[in-house]
C-alpha positions in Angstrom: -21.6 10.9 72.2 -20.6 12.4 68.9 -22.3 13.1 65.6 -21.3 14.0 62.1 -23.5 16.8 60.7 -23.7 18.3 57.3 -24.1 22.1 56.8 -23.0 24.3 54.0 -21.9 21.4 51.9 -19.3 20.4 54.5 -19.3 17.7 57.2 -18.3 18.4 60.9 -17.7 15.9 63.7 -19.2 17.4 66.8 -19.8 16.5 70.4 -21.7 18.3 73.2 -19.8 21.4 74.3 -17.7 21.7 71.0 -17.4 25.0 69.2 -17.3 24.8 65.4 -16.8 27.3 62.7 -19.2 26.8 59.8 -20.3 28.8 56.9 -22.3 32.0 57.6 -25.9 31.3 58.9 -28.7 33.8 58.6 -29.4 33.7 62.3 -28.7 36.3 65.0 -25.9 35.7 67.5 -27.3 34.3 70.7 -30.1 32.4 69.2 -30.4 28.6 68.7 -29.8 26.7 65.5 -30.9 23.1 64.7 -29.0 20.9 62.3 -31.2 18.1 61.0 -28.8 16.6 58.5 -27.1 14.1 60.8 -25.0 11.7 58.8 -23.7 9.5 61.6 -24.1 9.4 65.4 -22.3 7.2 67.9 -21.2 6.5 71.3 -18.1 4.7 72.6 -19.0 1.3 71.3 -21.7 1.6 68.6 -22.6 4.0 65.8 -25.7 4.6 63.8 -25.2 5.3 60.1 -27.7 7.2 58.1 -28.9 6.4 54.5 -28.0 9.2 53.7 -29.1 10.8 57.0 -30.6 9.6 60.2 -34.3 10.3 60.3 -35.4 12.3 63.3 -31.9 13.0 64.6 -31.1 16.6 65.4 -28.1 18.5 66.7 -28.9 21.8 68.5 -26.4 24.6 69.1 -26.2 28.3 70.0 -24.7 30.9 67.6 -21.9 32.6 69.5 -20.8 35.1 66.9 -20.6 35.9 63.2 -17.5 37.4 61.7 -15.1 37.3 58.8 -11.9 35.2 58.7 -8.4 36.5 58.1 -7.7 37.9 54.6 -6.1 35.6 52.1 -4.4 37.0 49.0 -5.1 35.5 45.6 -2.5 36.4 43.0 -2.8 35.4 39.4 -0.2 36.2 36.7 0.9 35.2 33.3 4.6 35.0 32.9 6.3 37.2 30.3 3.0 39.0 29.5 2.9 41.7 32.1 -0.5 40.4 33.3 -0.9 40.5 37.1 -4.1 40.5 39.3 -4.2 40.6 43.1 -7.4 39.9 44.9 -8.2 39.7 48.6 -10.9 37.5 50.2 -12.4 37.2 53.7 -14.7 34.3 54.2 -17.7 34.9 56.5 -18.3 32.3 59.2 -20.4 31.6 62.2 -19.2 30.1 65.5 -21.7 27.6 66.9 -21.5 26.0 70.3 -23.1 22.5 70.3 -25.5 22.1 73.2 -27.5 18.9 72.5 -27.4 15.8 70.3 -30.8 14.1 70.1 -31.4 10.7 68.5 -34.8 9.2 67.7 
């Protein structure tokens, strides 16, 4: 069984046992998190599509860790004007292991 959940403005396809990286959650590592915005859920033959979400469907997971991703460099410049700006950015994320998909 799989599901498509929505969190942080993004959609993730998950199944039980998967580990996903989503935007930072304000939950301590080791605790459970419940995603209630399930857009689609399905098995091998049939799928349930929400309008826009499936009422009563939840996906439960455990937060494994919270960290920052690798640094990316953002370089802006204007040619022939001696204008240069270099910024670095590290996106915070949370790793979540999916433990249960529950449908109504």
